[in-house]
N, CA, C and O atoms as a GROMACS GRO file, in nm:
protein
  336
    1UNK      N    1   0.722   1.474   0.656
    1UNK     CA    2   0.612   1.387   0.618
    1UNK      C    3   0.509   1.388   0.730
    1UNK      O    4   0.543   1.367   0.847
    2UNK      N    5   0.384   1.411   0.695
    2UNK     CA    6   0.277   1.412   0.795
    2UNK      C    7   0.248   1.269   0.839
    2UNK      O    8   0.276   1.174   0.765
    3UNK      N    9   0.193   1.252   0.959
    3UNK     CA   10   0.158   1.117   1.005
    3UNK      C   11   0.059   1.047   0.911
    3UNK      O   12   0.068   0.926   0.890
    4UNK      N   13  -0.035   1.125   0.854
    4UNK     CA   14  -0.132   1.066   0.762
    4UNK      C   15  -0.063   1.011   0.637
    4UNK      O   16  -0.096   0.903   0.590
    5UNK      N   17   0.032   1.087   0.584
    5UNK     CA   18   0.105   1.044   0.466
    5UNK      C   19   0.191   0.922   0.498
    5UNK      O   20   0.202   0.830   0.416
    6UNK      N   21   0.250   0.920   0.615
    6UNK     CA   22   0.332   0.805   0.657
    6UNK      C   23   0.245   0.680   0.664
    6UNK      O   24   0.287   0.573   0.620
    7UNK      N   25   0.124   0.692   0.720
    7UNK     CA   26   0.034   0.577   0.730
    7UNK      C   27  -0.010   0.530   0.592
    7UNK      O   28  -0.022   0.410   0.568
    8UNK      N   29  -0.035   0.624   0.501
    8UNK     CA   30  -0.073   0.586   0.364
    8UNK      C   31   0.043   0.515   0.296
    8UNK      O   32   0.021   0.419   0.222
    9UNK      N   33   0.165   0.561   0.319
    9UNK     CA   34   0.283   0.496   0.261
    9UNK      C   35   0.296   0.355   0.316
    9UNK      O   36   0.330   0.262   0.242
   10UNK      N   37   0.269   0.338   0.446
   10UNK     CA   38   0.272   0.204   0.506
   10UNK      C   39   0.168   0.114   0.440
   10UNK      O   40   0.196  -0.003   0.414
   11UNK      N   41   0.050   0.166   0.415
   11UNK     CA   42  -0.055   0.087   0.351
   11UNK      C   43  -0.013   0.046   0.210
   11UNK      O   44  -0.037  -0.068   0.169
   12UNK      N   45   0.049   0.137   0.138
   12UNK     CA   46   0.096   0.105   0.002
   12UNK      C   47   0.198  -0.009   0.010
   12UNK      O   48   0.189  -0.105  -0.067
   13UNK      N   49   0.292   0.001   0.100
   13UNK     CA   50   0.396  -0.103   0.112
   13UNK      C   51   0.334  -0.238   0.146
   13UNK      O   52   0.371  -0.339   0.086
   14UNK      N   53   0.241  -0.241   0.241
   14UNK     CA   54   0.178  -0.368   0.278
   14UNK      C   55   0.098  -0.427   0.162
   14UNK      O   56   0.104  -0.547   0.138
   15UNK      N   57   0.023  -0.342   0.091
   15UNK     CA   58  -0.057  -0.392  -0.020
   15UNK      C   59   0.030  -0.441  -0.136
   15UNK      O   60  -0.002  -0.542  -0.198
   16UNK      N   61   0.139  -0.371  -0.164
   16UNK     CA   62   0.230  -0.415  -0.271
   16UNK      C   63   0.287  -0.552  -0.235
   16UNK      O   64   0.294  -0.640  -0.320
   17UNK      N   65   0.329  -0.569  -0.109
   17UNK     CA   66   0.381  -0.698  -0.065
   17UNK      C   67   0.274  -0.808  -0.074
   17UNK      O   68   0.302  -0.920  -0.117
   18UNK      N   69   0.154  -0.774  -0.033
   18UNK     CA   70   0.045  -0.872  -0.031
   18UNK      C   71   0.000  -0.912  -0.171
   18UNK      O   72  -0.024  -1.030  -0.197
   19UNK      N   73  -0.012  -0.816  -0.260
   19UNK     CA   74  -0.068  -0.842  -0.392
   19UNK      C   75   0.036  -0.892  -0.492
   19UNK      O   76   0.001  -0.951  -0.594
   20UNK      N   77   0.162  -0.867  -0.463
   20UNK     CA   78   0.269  -0.915  -0.551
   20UNK      C   79   0.269  -0.845  -0.685
   20UNK      O   80   0.218  -0.734  -0.699
   21UNK      N   81   0.329  -0.913  -0.785
   21UNK     CA   82   0.346  -0.849  -0.916
   21UNK      C   83   0.219  -0.839  -0.999
   21UNK      O   84   0.220  -0.779  -1.107
   22UNK      N   85   0.110  -0.896  -0.951
   22UNK     CA   86  -0.015  -0.892  -1.028
   22UNK      C   87  -0.069  -0.749  -1.042
   22UNK      O   88  -0.138  -0.718  -1.140
   23UNK      N   89  -0.039  -0.664  -0.945
   23UNK     CA   90  -0.087  -0.525  -0.945
   23UNK      C   91   0.035  -0.434  -0.935
   23UNK      O   92   0.122  -0.454  -0.850
   24UNK      N   93   0.041  -0.332  -1.020
   24UNK     CA   94   0.156  -0.241  -1.019
   24UNK      C   95   0.153  -0.152  -0.895
   24UNK      O   96   0.047  -0.126  -0.837
   25UNK      N   97   0.271  -0.106  -0.856
   25UNK     CA   98   0.280  -0.014  -0.742
   25UNK      C   99   0.200   0.113  -0.771
   25UNK      O  100   0.136   0.168  -0.681
   26UNK      N  101   0.204   0.160  -0.895
   26UNK     CA  102   0.128   0.281  -0.932
   26UNK      C  103  -0.022   0.262  -0.910
   26UNK      O  104  -0.091   0.354  -0.865
   27UNK      N  105  -0.073   0.143  -0.942
   27UNK     CA  106  -0.215   0.115  -0.921
   27UNK      C  107  -0.248   0.114  -0.772
   27UNK      O  108  -0.354   0.161  -0.731
   28UNK      N  109  -0.156   0.060  -0.691
   28UNK     CA  110  -0.177   0.057  -0.547
   28UNK      C  111  -0.176   0.199  -0.491
   28UNK      O  112  -0.261   0.236  -0.410
   29UNK      N  113  -0.080   0.279  -0.535
   29UNK     CA  114  -0.071   0.418  -0.489
   29UNK      C  115  -0.199   0.493  -0.525
   29UNK      O  116  -0.253   0.568  -0.443
   30UNK      N  117  -0.248   0.473  -0.647
   30UNK     CA  118  -0.371   0.540  -0.691
   30UNK      C  119  -0.491   0.495  -0.607
   30UNK      O  120  -0.574   0.578  -0.570
   31UNK      N  121  -0.501   0.365  -0.578
   31UNK     CA  122  -0.613   0.314  -0.499
   31UNK      C  123  -0.608   0.368  -0.356
   31UNK      O  124  -0.712   0.403  -0.300
   32UNK      N  125  -0.489   0.375  -0.298
   32UNK     CA  126  -0.475   0.427  -0.162
   32UNK      C  127  -0.508   0.577  -0.160
   32UNK      O  128  -0.577   0.624  -0.069
   33UNK      N  129  -0.460   0.650  -0.259
   33UNK     CA  130  -0.489   0.794  -0.264
   33UNK      C  131  -0.639   0.820  -0.279
   33UNK      O  132  -0.694   0.909  -0.215
   34UNK      N  133  -0.705   0.741  -0.364
   34UNK     CA  134  -0.849   0.757  -0.382
   34UNK      C  135  -0.924   0.721  -0.255
   34UNK      O  136  -1.021   0.787  -0.218
   35UNK      N  137  -0.879   0.616  -0.188
   35UNK     CA  138  -0.943   0.576  -0.061
   35UNK      C  139  -0.928   0.686   0.043
   35UNK      O  140  -1.022   0.716   0.116
   36UNK      N  141  -0.808   0.746   0.050
   36UNK     CA  142  -0.787   0.857   0.145
   36UNK      C  143  -0.884   0.971   0.116
   36UNK      O  144  -0.943   1.029   0.207
   37UNK      N  145  -0.898   1.002  -0.011
   37UNK     CA  146  -0.988   1.110  -0.051
   37UNK      C  147  -1.134   1.076  -0.019
   37UNK      O  148  -1.209   1.159   0.032
   38UNK      N  149  -1.173   0.952  -0.050
   38UNK     CA  150  -1.312   0.910  -0.028
   38UNK      C  151  -1.348   0.904   0.120
   38UNK      O  152  -1.464   0.924   0.157
   39UNK      N  153  -1.249   0.878   0.204
   39UNK     CA  154  -1.276   0.861   0.347
   39UNK      C  155  -1.248   0.986   0.429
   39UNK      O  156  -1.250   0.981   0.552
   40UNK      N  157  -1.224   1.096   0.362
   40UNK     CA  158  -1.204   1.223   0.434
   40UNK      C  159  -1.322   1.246   0.526
   40UNK      O  160  -1.437   1.228   0.486
   41UNK      N  161  -1.296   1.287   0.646
   41UNK     CA  162  -1.402   1.312   0.742
   41UNK      C  163  -1.429   1.194   0.833
   41UNK      O  164  -1.504   1.206   0.930
   42UNK      N  165  -1.368   1.079   0.804
   42UNK     CA  166  -1.381   0.963   0.893
   42UNK      C  167  -1.299   0.987   1.019
   42UNK      O  168  -1.209   1.071   1.018
   43UNK      N  169  -1.328   0.915   1.125
   43UNK     CA  170  -1.250   0.931   1.248
   43UNK      C  171  -1.102   0.905   1.222
   43UNK      O  172  -1.065   0.804   1.164
   44UNK      N  173  -1.018   0.998   1.266
   44UNK     CA  174  -0.874   0.992   1.238
   44UNK      C  175  -0.813   0.861   1.286
   44UNK      O  176  -0.729   0.803   1.217
   45UNK      N  177  -0.853   0.813   1.402
   45UNK     CA  178  -0.796   0.691   1.456
   45UNK      C  179  -0.827   0.569   1.371
   45UNK      O  180  -0.748   0.475   1.368
   46UNK      N  181  -0.940   0.570   1.302
   46UNK     CA  182  -0.980   0.457   1.219
   46UNK      C  183  -0.932   0.468   1.075
   46UNK      O  184  -0.937   0.371   1.000
   47UNK      N  185  -0.887   0.585   1.037
   47UNK     CA  186  -0.854   0.611   0.898
   47UNK      C  187  -0.750   0.516   0.837
   47UNK      O  188  -0.774   0.466   0.727
   48UNK      N  189  -0.638   0.488   0.903
   48UNK     CA  190  -0.540   0.399   0.839
   48UNK      C  191  -0.598   0.262   0.802
   48UNK      O  192  -0.575   0.212   0.692
   49UNK      N  193  -0.673   0.203   0.893
   49UNK     CA  194  -0.730   0.071   0.863
   49UNK      C  195  -0.838   0.081   0.756
   49UNK      O  196  -0.845  -0.004   0.667
   50UNK      N  197  -0.922   0.184   0.762
   50UNK     CA  198  -1.027   0.201   0.662
   50UNK      C  199  -0.968   0.222   0.523
   50UNK      O  200  -1.017   0.164   0.426
   51UNK      N  201  -0.865   0.304   0.514
   51UNK     CA  202  -0.801   0.331   0.385
   51UNK      C  203  -0.744   0.202   0.326
   51UNK      O  204  -0.766   0.171   0.209
   52UNK      N  205  -0.672   0.127   0.409
   52UNK     CA  206  -0.611   0.004   0.359
   52UNK      C  207  -0.717  -0.097   0.315
   52UNK      O  208  -0.702  -0.162   0.212
   53UNK      N  209  -0.822  -0.110   0.394
   53UNK     CA  210  -0.929  -0.205   0.358
   53UNK      C  211  -1.000  -0.165   0.229
   53UNK      O  212  -1.025  -0.250   0.143
   54UNK      N  213  -1.031  -0.036   0.216
   54UNK     CA  214  -1.099   0.010   0.095
   54UNK      C  215  -1.010  -0.008  -0.028
   54UNK      O  216  -1.057  -0.054  -0.132
   55UNK      N  217  -0.884   0.026  -0.016
   55UNK     CA  218  -0.791   0.009  -0.128
   55UNK      C  219  -0.778  -0.139  -0.164
   55UNK      O  220  -0.774  -0.174  -0.282
   56UNK      N  221  -0.771  -0.227  -0.065
   56UNK     CA  222  -0.759  -0.371  -0.090
   56UNK      C  223  -0.880  -0.422  -0.168
   56UNK      O  224  -0.866  -0.498  -0.263
   57UNK      N  225  -1.000  -0.380  -0.128
   57UNK     CA  226  -1.121  -0.423  -0.198
   57UNK      C  227  -1.119  -0.373  -0.342
   57UNK      O  228  -1.153  -0.448  -0.434
   58UNK      N  229  -1.080  -0.250  -0.362
   58UNK     CA  230  -1.078  -0.194  -0.497
   58UNK      C  231  -0.972  -0.258  -0.585
   58UNK      O  232  -0.986  -0.259  -0.708
   59UNK      N  233  -0.868  -0.311  -0.526
   59UNK     CA  234  -0.761  -0.374  -0.604
   59UNK      C  235  -0.783  -0.523  -0.624
   59UNK      O  236  -0.709  -0.586  -0.701
   60UNK      N  237  -0.881  -0.581  -0.558
   60UNK     CA  238  -0.907  -0.724  -0.567
   60UNK      C  239  -0.952  -0.757  -0.710
   60UNK      O  240  -1.053  -0.703  -0.756
   61UNK      N  241  -0.879  -0.845  -0.779
   61UNK     CA  242  -0.917  -0.878  -0.917
   61UNK      C  243  -1.059  -0.935  -0.927
   61UNK      O  244  -1.123  -0.923  -1.032
   62UNK      N  245  -1.108  -0.997  -0.822
   62UNK     CA  246  -1.243  -1.053  -0.824
   62UNK      C  247  -1.349  -0.943  -0.813
   62UNK      O  248  -1.467  -0.969  -0.836
   63UNK      N  249  -1.308  -0.823  -0.779
   63UNK     CA  250  -1.404  -0.714  -0.761
   63UNK      C  251  -1.362  -0.592  -0.841
   63UNK      O  252  -1.365  -0.480  -0.789
   64UNK      N  253  -1.325  -0.610  -0.964
   64UNK     CA  254  -1.281  -0.499  -1.050
   64UNK      C  255  -1.391  -0.398  -1.072
   64UNK      O  256  -1.363  -0.282  -1.105
   65UNK      N  257  -1.516  -0.438  -1.056
   65UNK     CA  258  -1.625  -0.342  -1.078
   65UNK      C  259  -1.615  -0.222  -0.985
   65UNK      O  260  -1.670  -0.116  -1.013
   66UNK      N  261  -1.544  -0.238  -0.872
   66UNK     CA  262  -1.527  -0.127  -0.778
   66UNK      C  263  -1.440  -0.017  -0.838
   66UNK      O  264  -1.445   0.097  -0.792
   67UNK      N  265  -1.361  -0.050  -0.941
   67UNK     CA  266  -1.274   0.049  -1.003
   67UNK      C  267  -1.344   0.125  -1.116
   67UNK      O  268  -1.295   0.229  -1.160
   68UNK      N  269  -1.457   0.072  -1.163
   68UNK     CA  270  -1.527   0.138  -1.272
   68UNK      C  271  -1.603   0.258  -1.220
   68UNK      O  272  -1.649   0.259  -1.106
   69UNK      N  273  -1.617   0.360  -1.303
   69UNK     CA  274  -1.698   0.475  -1.260
   69UNK      C  275  -1.843   0.430  -1.245
   69UNK      O  276  -1.886   0.336  -1.311
   70UNK      N  277  -1.919   0.498  -1.160
   70UNK     CA  278  -2.058   0.460  -1.141
   70UNK      C  279  -2.140   0.481  -1.268
   70UNK      O  280  -2.109   0.568  -1.349
   71UNK      N  281  -2.242   0.401  -1.282
   71UNK     CA  282  -2.335   0.416  -1.394
   71UNK      C  283  -2.398   0.554  -1.384
   71UNK      O  284  -2.431   0.597  -1.273
   72UNK      N  285  -2.416   0.624  -1.496
   72UNK     CA  286  -2.470   0.762  -1.491
   72UNK      C  287  -2.603   0.772  -1.415
   72UNK      O  288  -2.626   0.872  -1.346
   73UNK      N  289  -2.689   0.673  -1.426
   73UNK     CA  290  -2.818   0.680  -1.357
   73UNK      C  291  -2.795   0.673  -1.206
   73UNK      O  292  -2.857   0.749  -1.131
   74UNK      N  293  -2.706   0.583  -1.161
   74UNK     CA  294  -2.681   0.571  -1.018
   74UNK      C  295  -2.609   0.694  -0.966
   74UNK      O  296  -2.636   0.738  -0.854
   75UNK      N  297  -2.519   0.748  -1.044
   75UNK     CA  298  -2.442   0.864  -1.000
   75UNK      C  299  -2.532   0.986  -0.982
   75UNK      O  300  -2.501   1.075  -0.904
   76UNK      N  301  -2.644   0.989  -1.055
   76UNK     CA  302  -2.731   1.106  -1.047
   76UNK      C  303  -2.828   1.099  -0.930
   76UNK      O  304  -2.897   1.197  -0.901
   77UNK      N  305  -2.836   0.985  -0.864
   77UNK     CA  306  -2.930   0.972  -0.752
   77UNK      C  307  -2.878   1.045  -0.630
   77UNK      O  308  -2.760   1.040  -0.598
   78UNK      N  309  -2.966   1.111  -0.565
   78UNK     CA  310  -2.934   1.182  -0.442
   78UNK      C  311  -3.029   1.133  -0.334
   78UNK      O  312  -3.147   1.111  -0.362
   79UNK      N  313  -2.982   1.116  -0.212
   79UNK     CA  314  -3.073   1.072  -0.106
   79UNK      C  315  -3.191   1.169  -0.093
   79UNK      O  316  -3.174   1.291  -0.092
   80UNK      N  317  -3.308   1.112  -0.084
   80UNK     CA  318  -3.427   1.192  -0.063
   80UNK      C  319  -3.490   1.246  -0.190
   80UNK      O  320  -3.599   1.305  -0.185
   81UNK      N  321  -3.424   1.227  -0.303
   81UNK     CA  322  -3.479   1.277  -0.429
   81UNK      C  323  -3.524   1.156  -0.511
   81UNK      O  324  -3.442   1.072  -0.547
   82UNK      N  325  -3.653   1.146  -0.541
   82UNK     CA  326  -3.701   1.031  -0.617
   82UNK      C  327  -3.642   1.030  -0.757
   82UNK      O  328  -3.622   1.134  -0.820
   83UNK      N  329  -3.616   0.909  -0.805
   83UNK     CA  330  -3.563   0.891  -0.940
   83UNK      C  331  -3.668   0.817  -1.021
   83UNK      O  332  -3.729   0.721  -0.973
   84UNK      N  333  -3.690   0.863  -1.144
   84UNK     CA  334  -3.782   0.789  -1.230
   84UNK      C  335  -3.899   0.862  -1.272
   84UNK      O  336  -3.982   0.807  -1.344
   0.00000   0.00000   0.00000
């Protein structure tokens, strides 16, 4: 097991304990995996905390909009390219 995978597994365990039965382990695993993917290229030393924080925000029932795919108009915007 790579150190990165071990840290992600630790984050899953902590989030499952924190969130309890309201969120399935599979949902936590998916959120952590997506956070790892989204944060690729971040400083390695900061990655474990960033992954856990991002996954926690995405799993927060008060912020479910973070789990929805982006609106097509917003997804098509690119920095420096005017929209409209």
